[in-house]
C-alpha positions in Angstrom: -26.2 -66.0 51.1 -30.0 -66.7 51.9 -31.1 -66.3 55.4 -32.8 -69.5 57.3 -36.2 -68.0 56.5 -35.2 -67.8 52.7 -34.2 -71.5 52.7 -37.4 -72.5 54.2 -39.3 -70.9 51.1 -40.0 -73.1 48.2 -37.6 -73.2 45.3 -38.5 -71.5 42.2 -36.9 -72.2 38.8 -36.5 -69.4 36.7 -36.3 -70.7 32.9 -34.5 -68.3 30.3 -34.1 -69.6 26.8 -32.0 -67.5 24.7 -30.7 -67.0 21.2 -28.7 -64.2 19.6 -30.1 -61.6 22.2 -26.9 -60.8 24.2 -27.8 -57.3 25.3 -31.4 -58.2 26.2 -30.2 -61.5 27.9 -28.2 -59.5 30.4 -31.2 -57.3 31.6 -33.5 -60.3 31.9 -30.8 -62.5 34.1 -30.4 -59.0 36.0 -34.2 -58.9 36.8 -34.2 -62.5 38.0 -31.3 -62.0 40.3 -32.7 -58.9 41.7 -36.0 -60.4 42.7 -36.7 -59.9 46.6 -37.6 -63.6 46.6 -34.3 -65.2 46.8 -34.5 -68.9 46.9 -34.3 -69.4 42.9 -32.3 -71.3 40.4 -31.7 -69.5 37.2 -31.6 -71.8 34.2 -30.1 -70.1 30.8 -30.6 -72.4 28.1 -28.7 -71.0 25.0 -29.6 -72.4 21.6 -26.3 -72.2 20.0 -26.3 -68.4 19.6 -23.5 -67.3 17.2 -21.9 -65.5 20.1 -21.7 -67.8 23.1 -23.6 -65.8 25.9 -21.5 -67.9 28.8 -19.3 -64.8 29.6 -22.5 -62.8 30.0 -23.8 -65.3 32.5 -20.6 -65.5 34.4 -20.3 -61.9 34.9 -23.1 -62.0 37.6 -20.9 -64.4 39.7 -24.3 -65.8 41.1 -24.0 -69.7 42.2 -27.8 -70.0 41.7 -27.3 -69.5 37.7 -27.1 -72.7 36.0 -25.9 -72.3 32.3 -26.5 -74.9 29.3 -25.4 -74.3 25.5 -27.0 -76.5 22.8 -24.5 -78.0 20.6 -26.4 -77.1 17.4 -29.6 -75.1 17.2 -32.4 -77.4 18.1 -35.3 -75.0 17.5 -37.1 -72.6 20.2 -39.7 -75.3 21.5 -37.0 -77.7 22.1 -34.6 -75.5 23.9 -37.6 -74.2 25.9 -38.6 -77.7 26.7 -35.2 -78.7 27.5 -34.9 -75.9 30.3 -38.3 -76.8 31.8 -37.0 -80.4 32.1 -33.8 -79.1 34.1 -35.9 -77.3 36.5 -35.7 -78.6 40.3 -38.1 -76.2 41.9 -41.2 -76.6 43.3 -42.5 -73.6 41.1 -41.4 -72.8 37.5 -41.5 -69.6 36.0 -40.6 -68.7 32.1 -38.7 -65.6 31.5 -37.9 -64.4 27.9 -34.4 -63.4 27.0 -35.8 -59.9 26.0 -38.4 -59.3 28.8 -37.9 -58.2 32.5 -39.6 -58.6 35.8 -40.3 -56.3 38.6 -38.3 -57.3 41.7 -41.5 -58.3 43.4 -42.9 -60.7 40.7 -41.8 -63.8 42.6 -42.6 -62.6 45.8 -46.2 -61.8 45.2 -47.0 -64.9 43.1 -45.3 -67.6 45.1 -47.6 -66.9 48.1 -50.6 -67.3 45.9 -49.6 -70.7 45.0 -48.4 -71.6 48.5 -51.9 -70.5 49.9 -53.8 -72.2 47.3 -52.6 -75.9 46.6 -55.3 -76.6 44.2 -54.0 -73.9 41.7 -51.8 -75.1 39.1 -50.7 -71.5 37.9 -50.6 -67.8 39.1 -50.4 -65.1 36.9 -50.6 -61.3 36.6 -50.7 -58.7 34.1 -47.7 -57.0 32.5 -46.4 -53.7 30.7 -45.6 -53.5 27.0 -42.2 -51.9 26.4 -40.1 -50.9 23.3 -36.8 -51.9 22.3 -34.9 -49.5 24.6 -37.2 -50.7 27.7 -39.4 -47.5 27.9 -43.0 -48.5 28.7 -45.5 -48.1 26.1 -48.6 -46.9 28.2 -51.0 -46.8 25.4 -50.2 -50.2 24.1 -50.1 -51.6 27.6 -53.7 -50.6 28.3 -54.8 -51.8 25.0 -53.0 -55.2 25.6 -54.8 -55.5 29.1 -58.1 -54.9 27.6 -57.5 -57.1 24.5 -57.1 -59.9 26.9 -59.6 -59.2 29.3 -57.5 -58.8 32.3 -59.0 -55.6 33.5 -62.5 -57.4 33.8 -60.7 -60.4 35.6 -61.4 -60.5 39.4 -58.5 -61.0 41.6 -58.1 -64.7 43.2 -58.8 -68.2 42.4 -60.7 -69.0 39.1 -62.2 -72.7 38.8 -63.2 -72.7 35.4 -59.9 -71.8 33.0 -61.0 -72.8 29.6 -62.8 -69.5 28.6 -60.2 -67.3 30.4 -57.5 -69.3 29.1 -58.3 -70.5 25.8 -60.9 -68.0 24.5 -60.1 -64.8 26.0 -56.3 -65.9 26.5 -55.9 -63.9 29.9 -53.3 -66.2 31.1 -49.9 -65.2 30.0 -48.0 -68.4 30.1 -45.2 -67.3 28.3 -44.6 -63.7 30.0 -46.1 -63.5 33.4 -46.9 -66.7 35.3 -45.5 -69.1 38.0 -46.6 -72.7 37.4 -46.4 -75.7 39.9 -44.0 -77.9 38.8 -44.8 -81.7 38.4 -48.3 -81.4 37.1 -47.2 -80.7 33.5 -45.8 -83.5 31.4 -43.3 -81.6 29.3 -43.1 -84.4 26.9 -46.6 -84.5 26.3 -46.2 -81.3 24.4 -45.7 -82.1 20.6 -43.1 -80.5 18.4 -46.1 -79.4 16.0 -47.2 -76.6 18.6 -44.0 -74.6 17.6 -44.2 -71.0 18.6 -47.7 -71.4 20.2 -46.2 -73.7 23.0 -47.8 -71.1 25.5 -51.0 -71.6 24.1 -50.8 -75.3 24.1 -49.3 -75.1 27.8 -52.4 -73.0 28.8 -54.5 -76.0 27.4 -52.6 -78.4 29.6 -53.2 -76.1 32.5 -57.1 -75.9 31.7 -57.6 -79.8 31.4 -55.7 -80.4 34.4 -58.6 -80.2 36.8 -56.7 -77.7 38.9 -57.5 -73.9 39.4 -55.8 -70.6 38.6 -54.7 -67.5 40.6 -54.9 -64.0 39.1 -52.9 -61.3 40.6 -54.1 -57.9 39.1 -51.0 -56.1 39.1 -48.4 -55.5 36.1 -45.6 -57.2 37.6 -43.3 -58.0 34.5 -42.3 -56.1 31.2 -43.1 -57.7 27.8 -40.5 -56.1 25.0 -42.3 -55.4 21.7 -39.3 -55.0 19.0 -38.3 -55.5 15.7 -36.6 -58.8 16.3 -39.9 -60.9 17.7 -41.7 -62.8 15.1 -44.8 -60.3 15.1 -42.6 -57.5 14.0 -40.2 -58.7 11.5 -40.1 -57.3 7.9 -40.1 -58.7 4.4 -39.4 -62.6 3.6 -38.8 -63.2 7.4 -42.0 -61.8 8.3 -43.8 -64.2 5.8 -41.9 -67.3 7.3 -43.0 -66.3 10.6 -46.7 -66.0 9.8 -46.5 -69.3 8.0 -44.9 -71.2 11.3 -47.5 -69.4 13.3 -50.5 -70.4 11.2 -49.2 -74.1 10.9 -48.9 -74.0 14.8 -52.4 -72.4 15.4 -53.9 -74.9 12.8 -52.3 -77.8 14.9 -53.4 -76.4 18.4 -57.0 -75.7 17.3 -57.5 -79.0 15.9 -56.6 -80.7 19.0 -58.8 -78.2 21.2 -61.6 -79.0 18.5 -61.4 -82.7 19.0 -61.0 -82.5 23.1 -64.8 -83.6 24.3 -64.0 -81.6 27.5 -64.1 -78.5 25.5 -67.0 -79.1 23.4 -68.6 -75.8 24.7 -66.0 -73.8 22.8 -65.7 -76.1 19.8 -67.2 -73.3 17.4 -64.6 -70.8 18.6 -61.9 -73.4 18.0 -63.2 -74.0 14.5 -63.4 -70.2 13.6 -59.8 -69.8 14.7 -58.8 -72.9 12.8 -60.4 -71.8 9.7 -58.9 -68.2 10.1 -55.6 -70.0 10.6 -56.1 -71.8 7.2 -56.7 -68.5 5.5 -53.6 -67.1 7.2 -51.4 -69.8 5.9 -52.8 -69.7 2.3 -51.9 -65.9 2.3 -48.3 -66.7 3.5 -47.8 -69.2 0.8 -49.2 -66.7 -1.8 -46.6 -64.0 -0.7 -43.7 -66.6 -1.5 -45.5 -67.2 -5.0 -46.6 -70.7 -4.2 -50.3 -70.3 -5.4 -51.1 -73.8 -6.1 -50.0 -74.9 -2.4 -52.2 -71.9 -1.1 -55.4 -72.9 -2.9 -56.4 -76.1 -0.8 -56.2 -74.0 2.4 -58.7 -71.3 1.2 -61.0 -74.1 -0.1 -61.0 -75.6 3.2 -61.6 -72.7 5.0 -64.6 -71.8 2.8 -66.0 -75.7 2.9 -66.7 -75.0 6.6 -67.9 -71.5 6.6 -70.7 -69.8 4.6 -68.9 -66.5 3.6 -65.5 -64.8 4.5 -64.5 -61.9 2.4 -60.8 -62.4 3.5 -60.6 -65.9 2.4 -62.6 -65.4 -1.0 -60.3 -62.4 -1.8 -57.4 -64.4 -1.1 -58.5 -67.4 -3.2 -59.4 -65.0 -6.0 -55.8 -63.6 -5.8 -54.3 -66.9 -6.1 -55.8 -67.0 -9.7 -54.6 -63.4 -10.3 -51.4 -62.6 -12.4 -48.6 -62.3 -10.1 -47.6 -58.9 -10.6 -51.1 -57.5 -9.6 -51.6 -60.1 -6.9 -48.3 -59.2 -5.1 -49.5 -55.2 -5.1 -52.6 -56.3 -3.8 -51.2 -58.7 -1.1 -49.1 -55.9 0.4 -52.2 -54.1 1.4 -53.5 -57.2 3.0 -53.2 -58.7 6.4 
């Protein structure tokens, strides 16, 4: 039961989309249930998993949990957005079904938004963990540096475009709290696919609101063999193709937004790189003819790029030799 004080606290909607990760899902839900900040609703949206996880949800016997099961697989993005739209809280936090939160995650981020009503989002740093839940300390430090959170000052940040879309310091999918009602979930197009978090960051950046950074690692992001970036074989190729298409869409939108002209050159560079990545993915599934236009597109807007030129050359190389060379390329 919640105390009178806890009832006076703003409601937070915890969004947990899930698909075929029963063991991890139980850990994710447990980390939400154990939050020291108690005034929450937990929305578990299952994307028609092969094994219905309803029994796992029911095992918690927690009235704060709401469960929804899609009648058919609607895709990762649609399932995620459906859960967002179900949220009733003043604030929303997305928790991947294979990630976990520290017990004080919400307790530390909710006050940041309560005390700064001009902020649309509060975010923190996070640990990298392996499939067993053990912290990868080297990977964690590298991740913090790569996204420049080690150089980011605690507190309110007014200008979000650079830290959000260039440095990518804001982990909208892994470690943040968003003020509900300021994002139109229907404005997120299906083309963004798995890059929905980058597009959500974009919507936060152009909202006119600020962001609050809390420089502690309050969540645990799991890197394992079932994530898109760590799949093997043909599934790995398909994941890279999907990601490249999503990146191309997002960066084209960013390039065309007149409010982001300061960073247009960077967005164009990323868009060109995604063209090459998509072309390489098509080469790997033996679609050389379909791949070439993406290489030509990339080369038409940059003077020289060894990766693109090499890939284009391989598209004219005999298949057996090209396959051997592609295995060593990224």
